[in-house]
C-alpha positions as CSV (number, residue, x, y, z in Angstrom):
1,M,26.7,10.9,-73.3
2,A,28.0,7.4,-72.7
3,N,26.6,4.5,-74.7
4,M,23.7,2.8,-73.1
5,L,24.4,-0.7,-71.7
6,L,21.5,-3.2,-71.7
7,T,21.0,-6.4,-69.8
8,V,20.3,-9.7,-71.6
9,D,16.7,-9.5,-70.7
10,E,16.5,-5.9,-72.1
11,A,18.3,-6.9,-75.3
12,A,16.0,-9.9,-75.7
13,E,13.0,-7.6,-75.3
14,A,14.3,-5.1,-77.9
15,L,15.0,-8.0,-80.4
16,K,11.8,-9.9,-79.5
17,L,13.8,-13.0,-78.7
18,H,14.0,-15.2,-75.6
19,P,16.9,-14.3,-73.3
20,K,18.4,-17.7,-73.7
21,T,18.7,-17.0,-77.6
22,V,20.5,-13.8,-76.9
23,L,22.9,-15.6,-74.6
24,R,23.5,-18.3,-77.3
25,H,24.3,-15.4,-79.7
26,I,26.8,-13.9,-77.2
27,R,28.5,-17.3,-76.5
28,E,28.7,-18.0,-80.2
29,G,30.4,-14.6,-80.8
30,R,27.6,-13.3,-83.0
31,L,26.6,-10.6,-80.5
32,E,29.4,-8.6,-78.7
33,A,28.9,-8.3,-74.9
34,T,30.9,-7.5,-71.9
35,R,30.9,-9.8,-68.9
36,I,30.3,-7.9,-65.6
37,G,30.5,-10.4,-62.8
38,K,28.2,-13.2,-63.7
39,A,26.0,-11.1,-66.1
40,Y,26.5,-9.7,-69.5
41,R,26.0,-6.2,-70.7
42,I,25.4,-5.3,-74.3
43,D,26.2,-1.8,-75.8
44,R,23.1,-0.4,-77.5
45,S,25.1,0.4,-80.7
46,K,26.3,-3.2,-80.9
47,L,22.8,-4.4,-80.4
48,D,21.6,-2.2,-83.2
49,A,24.3,-3.4,-85.5
50,F,23.5,-6.9,-84.6
51,A,19.8,-6.2,-85.4
52,G,20.8,-4.7,-88.7
53,L,19.7,-1.1,-87.8
54,A,21.8,1.5,-89.5
55,Q,23.0,4.6,-87.6
56,G,22.0,8.1,-88.9
57,H,19.8,8.5,-91.9
58,A,18.2,5.6,-93.7
59,R,19.3,5.4,-97.3
60,P,17.6,3.2,-99.9
61,A,19.2,0.0,-100.6
62,A,21.2,-0.3,-103.9
63,G,20.9,-3.1,-106.3
64,A,18.3,-5.7,-107.2
65,R,15.7,-7.0,-104.7
66,A,13.9,-10.3,-104.9
67,T,10.3,-10.9,-103.6
68,V,9.9,-14.6,-102.8
69,I,6.6,-16.3,-101.7
70,V,7.0,-19.6,-100.0
71,D,3.7,-21.8,-99.4
72,V,4.1,-24.6,-96.8
73,P,1.1,-26.8,-96.9
74,D,-0.1,-29.2,-94.1
75,I,1.7,-27.7,-91.2
76,T,0.5,-27.5,-87.6
77,V,0.0,-24.1,-85.9
78,E,2.9,-25.0,-83.5
79,A,5.2,-25.8,-86.3
80,A,4.3,-22.6,-88.1
81,E,4.9,-20.6,-85.0
82,R,8.4,-22.2,-84.5
83,L,9.2,-21.6,-88.1
84,A,8.1,-17.9,-87.9
85,T,10.3,-17.4,-84.8
86,F,13.2,-19.2,-86.4
87,L,13.0,-17.0,-89.5
88,G,12.7,-13.8,-87.4
89,A,15.9,-14.7,-85.5
90,A,17.7,-15.5,-88.8
91,A,16.6,-12.2,-90.3
92,L,18.1,-10.3,-87.3
93,S,21.5,-11.9,-87.8
94,G,22.6,-9.3,-90.3
95,D,24.6,-6.1,-89.7
96,A,24.3,-2.5,-90.4
97,E,26.1,-2.8,-93.7
98,T,23.5,-5.4,-95.0
99,P,20.6,-4.1,-97.1
100,P,17.3,-4.5,-95.1
101,L,15.5,-7.8,-95.2
102,T,11.8,-8.0,-94.9
103,I,9.9,-11.1,-93.8
104,N,6.1,-11.5,-93.3
105,T,4.5,-14.7,-92.3
106,A,0.9,-15.8,-92.1
107,F,-0.8,-19.0,-91.0
108,D,-4.2,-20.1,-92.5
109,P,-5.7,-22.4,-89.9
110,V,-8.6,-23.5,-92.2
111,N,-6.2,-25.0,-94.7
112,S,-3.3,-25.7,-92.3
113,A,-1.1,-23.6,-94.6
114,F,1.8,-21.3,-93.7
115,K,3.0,-18.5,-96.1
116,V,6.4,-16.6,-96.0
117,V,6.7,-13.4,-98.0
118,L,10.5,-12.4,-98.2
119,I,11.9,-9.2,-99.8
120,A,15.7,-9.1,-99.9
121,A,18.8,-8.9,-102.1
122,P,18.8,-12.1,-104.2
123,A,21.8,-13.5,-102.3
124,D,20.1,-13.0,-99.0
125,A,16.9,-14.3,-100.3
126,A,18.7,-17.5,-101.4
127,R,20.2,-17.8,-97.9
128,M,16.8,-17.3,-96.3
129,L,15.3,-20.0,-98.5
130,E,18.0,-22.4,-97.1
131,V,17.1,-21.3,-93.6
132,I,13.4,-22.0,-94.4
133,E,14.3,-25.5,-95.7
134,M,16.4,-26.1,-92.6
135,G,13.6,-25.0,-90.4
136,L,11.2,-27.4,-92.1
137,S,13.5,-30.3,-91.7
138,R,13.6,-29.9,-87.9
């Protein structure tokens, strides 16, 4: 059976991203795609590798894992939504060889507080903390 080819819209839906974000990843060379006419087609296996999904059986990640909790006080709901989307996209930028990364976010409207819970290899956690800092400075 031939590998399944997806449109940009189908890939965006699978990744839970906007189609323009998927196109940006393609143009920047992060996501491999084939241009057919004026449109792109993405091989499903390449999309899975981009999303960090391993082929075959899942195996537990080796090595140390870090659990990080980040509290962001005094943030608007719109800014919290943007940061959550930004973090989700950043988390998907790994490959099948990278140990899994888990990010959960929550917004408390009463206290205008945003919380990020991150579980990852220590080096990946450090990089994600830099991404959070970058997202907050926008």
